[in-house]
N, C-alpha and C positions, 0 to 999 in steps of 0.2 A: 107557217107557224105550226109547230107540233106540240102536243101535250104528251109528256113522257112520265108514266107512273114509276115511282121508286119502289122496288121490291127488296126489303131487307130480309136476309135469310140467316137463320141461326139454328144449328142442329137439324137442318132440313125443313124447318118451319118458317112461315112468314111472320115476322115480328115487327114491333115498333120499339125503337130505342129512345131513351131520354138522353139528350146531349149532356145535361148536367149531372147525370147519374148513370155511369156505364153499366151498372148492375141491374138497372130497370129495363127489362125487355119483355113487353107484353106480346103474347102470342096472338096474332090476328087470325091465322088460319093454318091448319096442319097440312094443307095441300096447296102449295103455291100454284100448281097447274089449274086448280079450280078458279083461283082469282084471275089468272092470266086469260083463261078461256072467256071469262066475263069481260075483261078489258078489251079483248079483240072484238067481241060482239058489239062493243060500243064504238069501234073504229080506231082503236089504238094500234099503231104499227111498230112502235119501239118501246122497250122498257129499260130501266136502269137498275141493275142488280148490285146490291151491296152485300158482299160476303162478310158478315159480321164476325164469324169465326176466324176468317182470314186476317181481319184487322187485329184481332186479339192474339193470334198465334204467329202472325208474320209470314204466312204463306197461304196460297189458295187451298180451301178446304172443301167447299160444297160443289166441287167440279162435276161429280157424278150426277148430281141433281140438275146442274146447269146443262149438261150434255143431254139429259133426259128431256128437259124443257125445249131445247133446241130441236130434238128429234120430233117431239109432239107438235111443235109450232114452227115449222121450217121457214115460214115467210116472215116471222117476227124478228126484228132487229134487236140484238141484245148487246148492251154495253155493260161492262162489269168493273167493279172496283174492289180493292181490298187485297193486301198482301203482295202487291206487285213491287218487288224490291230488286229485281234483276230480270234479264232476258229469259232465264229459265222459268221463272214463275209466270211471266207473260205467255210463254209457249203453252203452259198448262191450260190457261184460259182459252187461248186460241184453239187448241186441240179439242176443247169441250164445245166448240161452236160459237164462241163469243165473236161478235162482229167488230167491237171497239173496246180498246183497253183504256180505262180511266185512271190517270195518274194523279194522285193527291198532291196538294200544295206542299206537303212534307217531302214527297218524292221529288218534286220539281227543284228542290234545293240542291239535289245531287245531280249535277249536270251530266256526269258520266253515264248514269242510269238512263236519264232522259234521252241522251243522244243514242245510246246503244239500242234502246227499245224502238226509237223512231226509225233507226236505220233498218232494223230487222223487220219491223211491221209498218211499212210506209202506208200512210193514209188510214191507219187504224188506231191512232192515238188521240185521246181526248185529254186535255189538261183541265184539272179542277182547281179553280183559283178563288181565294177569299180576298175581298176588297173591303175597305172602309172609306166611305165618302169618295168612292171611285178610284182610290189609290191601292196599288198592290203592296201588301205588307211583307211578302216573303223575299228572301235574299236571292237575287239572280246575278248573273255576270254584269248586269247593268247597275246593281245597287239596290238599296231599300226604298220603299215608298215611291215607286215609279208609276208612270201613267200606264193605262191599259194599252194605249197605242204602242208604246215602246216595248212592253213585254210581249205583245202579240207579234210584233216584227221579229223578235228574237225566237219565239216559239215556232212561228211559221218557217223560219229558216231551218230549224231542226227537223221539221216535218210533222208537227202537230196538226191534226185535222180540224179540230174544233175546240171550243172552250165551254166549260160550265162555270158560271160565276155566282158566288154567293156574296152579296153585299151585306156586311154585318153592322147593325146599328150600334151606337154608343151604349145604349141600354135597351132592354126588352128583346122581343123576338123579331126575326126578319118579317117584313110586312110589304104591303103594296108599294110604299114609297121607295123601299130598297129595290124592288123590281123595276120601278120607273127609272131609278138612277142607273141601274145596269143597262136598261134600254137606251137611255140617253148616251152613256159612254160607249155603247156598242157601235155607234156610228164611226168610231175611231179605230175599230178593230179590223184587221185584215182577215180574220177568221170568223166563221159562224159562231154566234154566241147564244147559249142557253142559260136562262136564269134559274137558279135553284132556290126553292122555298119561297115563302112570302104569301102564299095563298092559304089562309087559315079558315076561310069560310066561303060559302057560295057568293056572299056579298062582295068579297074581295075580287072574285073572278068577274062579276058584273062590272065592278069599278074599273078593272083593267080593260075590259072590252070597250067600255065607253071612252077610255083614254088611249086608244089604239097603240099597240106596241109594235111599231113598224120596223124597228131595227133588230128585234130579236128573232132568232130562228125557232125558238121554242121555250117551253116552261117545264121544269121538273115538278111533279106533284108528289108531295109526301103524305103526311097523316090525313090531310083533308080528303084524300081519295077514299078513305074508309068511313067518312062521315055519312050517316044515313040521309042527311039533307042535301048531299052533294050529288048531282046528276051528271055522271061522267059522259054519257051519250050526248046530252045537251051541250056540255062544255066543249066537246070535240067539234060539234057542228058550229058552235059560236066562234071558234077560232080558225075556221077555214080561211085561207088567204084572201079570198074574194070578199069575205065579210069585213076583214080588217081594212081592205082597200076602199070599201064603200063609204 
């Protein structure tokens, strides 16, 4: 089990975005390297970078910064999302030192792009999927509202390496129950599954530890990681595999 912090970058700064208001972007830190250095000291081995500018402009933007981070922290695994619309844009991230390319659910609707990127970058592609009550909502060659098992069989054939899944509730924010649902459905996946979001407080993490997430390979941590009451080092220790198996 891995804990993977999410680093949203806009104009070279670490920010927090508001899903319901794309114009609200709070600057968390002007130096992403400073945050990453702290995360590594806590035991973090991988991070998820969201190039917010790339999402807005449709092509990778913060690649010089990503390359710099890769140079400063060569042992850190970096997965990046934003603006990957073709093989050329994927190459830009790979050349910057990114280990994994994260394709959004919107990109997954375009089979030709998915296939081309998977062929060019075998074992370096992560599919980001939204579900509702465990069902996949995006259109694939198998149709709409299909099960995780069916879609992962399809994605595995293309060469996708792993999945990031966000289970979206009917109302409100993603929470512990959504993570548990992802965990339950992950037993049907042929690929490693990481749950995105749902930890909104230290108490949520304690709840999940008590309810052992044996099927998940990891959790992506968003805004909670900047909460002064959230102890990242303790969280990393608590999610060691031997703890979960105990």
